[in-house]
Each structure stands twice: as C-alpha cells, then as structure tokens.
N, C-alpha and C positions, 0 to 999 in steps of 0.2 A: 881602665874605665871603658865601659861599653857605650858606643855612640852609634847613631844612625846616619848613614850617608845617603842623602836623598838627591838623586841625579835626574834632572829633566833632560830629555833628548828627543830629537826628531828622527823620523824614518822616511826615506825617499828611495825612488828607483827600485832596483831588483831586490833590495833588502826588505821591501814591503811584502815580499812573498814568503819571508821566513815565518814559521809558526811560532806560537808562544814558547814552546819548549826549546826550539832552536834559538830563539832570542835569549832565553835564560842561560843556555850553554854558552852562547857567544859572549855574554857579559861575565859569566863565571871565569872563562878563560882570560878575558880581558882584565878582571880584577887580580887574578893570580899573576899574570905576566907583568902587570903594573906594580906589583910588590905590595898590595894592600894587606894590612894585618887583619885578615878576616876573622870573624867570630863564627865558629862551627857548631853545629848541633851535636848532641851527645848520641851515644849508641854505637852499634856495630858498623854503621855506614854514615859517618859524619859528613854533613854537607854545609856549605856556606849558608848563613841565614840571610836570604835575599828574596825579594818578592816584587812582582810587577802588579800593582793593585788593580789595574784595569787592562786585562789582556786585549791586545789589538787584533781585529779580524784579519785573517790572511788576505793579502792583496790590497790592503788599505794603507795609504801613506799617512803620516801623522806629524803634527807640530807640537804635540802635547803629551808625550809619553813620560812616565816616571818609573824609575826603579829604586828600591830602597835596599840597602845592604848594611848589615851590622858589622862594625869594625872594633878592634881593640885599640884604645888610644891612651897614651900616657897623660896623666892629669896636668902635667907641667908643659906638655907639648903644644906648641902653637900650630894649629892645622893650617896648611898652605893650600887654599882652594885652587888658586891658579896653577900651581905646580902639579897638583893632583889631576886637575882637568887635562893638563898637557900630557901627563903620563897615560891616562886612560884613553884620550883621543888617539894617541899614537898606536894603540892596540886595536882600534875599532876599524871595520871595513868602510869603504866608501858608501855613503848613504845613511850612515848612523852618525849623527853629530850631537855632542853634548852641548846643551843650551844653558843649563843652570846646574849648580852643584852647591849643596848646603850640608854642613856637618852639624848634627843636632845631638846634644848630650842625651844619653839614655835611649829610650825607645820612642820612636815617632811613627804613627800610623796615618796613612793617607786613605781617605774614603771618598770615592767619586759620588758626586751629587747629580751632575748633568754633563752631557757631552754634545758637542756640536759637530755634525758631519756636513761636508759640502760635496754635492754631486754635480758634475759638469757634463751635461750631455753634448754630443756633437750638434753643431748649429742646425743641420738639416733634420736632426731627430727631435729637436725641441719645438715640436709643432703645436698646433692648437689643441690637439687631442691630449697631449702630455700636459700642456698648460692648464687645460680645463680640469683634468684629474687632480693636479696638484692644488689648484685654487679651491676646488671642492673639498679636498682633504684638509686644507688649511682652515677653511670656514667651519668645517665639522669640529675641528679641535677647539677653535675659538668659542663655538657655541656649546661645547661640552657634550656633543652628541656621540653616538657610537661610531667606531670606524673598525668594522670587523675584518680580521685577516685569519688565514689558516696557517698554523705553525706545524711543520712536520719534521721528523728526524727518524727515518726508518732504523737507523743504527740503534737508537734508544727507544724505539717503539713509541714515538711521540706523534700524535695526530690530534690537535685540539684547535678550537677557535679562540682567538684572543680579541680584546678590544684595543687596537693599536693606540687609540686616543689616551689610554691610561699611561702611556710611556712617552707621549709627545707633548712638549711645552709650546712649541710653535713650528710652523713651516713657512719659509719665506722664499721668494725668488727675486732675482736681480742680477744683472751683468752675465746673463746666460747661465746662472747657477741656481741650484735648489738647495736650500740650507735647512737641515733638520736639527732642531734643538731638542734633545731627548733626555728624559730623567733616567737616572740609574736607581732602581729600587731593590728591595730584598728579594723580589720575585724576578728580578732581571731587568732587561732593557730591550729596546727594539733592535733587531738585527738589520745589518745593511741590506741584505737581500730583501727584507720586508719593506724597507724604505723604497727600494727599486720597484717593488711590486705595486706599492701605493702610487708611484709616479708613472707606472706603465712602461718602464724602461727595461731593456735587455742589456747585459754587459757589453756587447758589441756596439751599442749605441752611445757609449760614453766616450768623451774626448780624452780622458785620462783616468788614472786611479781615483777612487773616492778618497777624500781627505778628512782625517779627524783634526779639526782645526783648533779646538779648545776643549778643555775639561775643567769643570768647577769642582774643587776639592774642599773637604773639611779635614782637619787634622786633629789627632788626639795623642 
C-alpha cells in the first residue's frame, strides 16, 4: 500500500545555508539510511518520490518546513511514528530537527497559502528611518494602495516592476522585530530580499538570520 509520510521539521544554524537541492539530497540519504521502504519513480533513473512543497530561501532559518515522501507500507502494519522519528533524527545533522511526523494513506499534497517571516534588525539599525519606512509600507498594504518594487534576475533575464502589496497580507512590528505575513499565489510570493528592500535594511544590519516562523497550508 502506498502512503505519504509528511514530516515537519525546523532548520537553524549553518544548515540554514543549504540550498533546496542540498536539503533534498540530505533527506534522501537520511531516508535510505533509516531503512524506509521508499516508493521510487519509474524509468531509467528511478528516484524516491519526495517533495518539499515550499522551498526555503538560502540563509533563512525556519520553524515550519515540510517534506513529503511516498513509502510502501503493508496494510496490516501498524506504523510507529515515534520509532520512525527516532531513526530519521539519528541520520540528520545538527540544525535539522523533526518536529512532527504523520503517515497518511495514499497520496497527500500540501499547498502553501501564506507564510510568515520575522526580520530582526540590530538595535542600532532599527532607527526612525527604518521604522518610518515599515510603518508607511504597512499602512499602504492596509489601504490597498500600490507598493512598487523592482524584481531583477540577470541569470533569467528578468527585470520587471511588481506591486509588492499583491503578495503581502500584513506588516507588523514589535519587540524589535518586523513581521511580514505574505500570501503564496500561483504567480509566486514576495522574496526575502524584497522584504529587506521595503524595510530599507541591508544584510549586515540584521541581528541574525531571517526566520520563517509559520506557514498556512491546505491539503488534498
């Protein structure tokens, strides 16, 4: 019987600098070493059927990652979530921690609807200029006004103007933090460097890595 193993995990420290592909390879090795009965694709180069439905930007820490992998399971077998979690965690490096694990019969797909990012500037950098920019952006989002930004990617020959407000549900501040709640749409979402641009901050002005604090999912 084919089942979907949905694993919620957090990422911190140096592992936050792993790319999406590196994280996929890390988990593939983890699953094989832990002895999971993986479901492979067909063809000349079979691969485990696994996906991270919302790739994490490089350099961002996270409390809300999910990876789904298809496994073969005996219908009469009682799946032991605690034992599976223990086996998997043993194969993962420091900075990657399994938070939840659920085995779902058949295929289960996770679709991201919104994601919350927390930016923590250094105290001396969270000055009135930054606060004024963030407050103005937050008010523009609330009023439904335009918030133009320039999105560029020389490697893909992309240079276009976007309305950032189309991707932002809210911007809030408190406890020395800036919190962006962003929607995830078919056309994409706001990038973390664009959030930094809206706040008028540079990477060296942050007290620590940007944190993906939560994700709202729908499943099917």
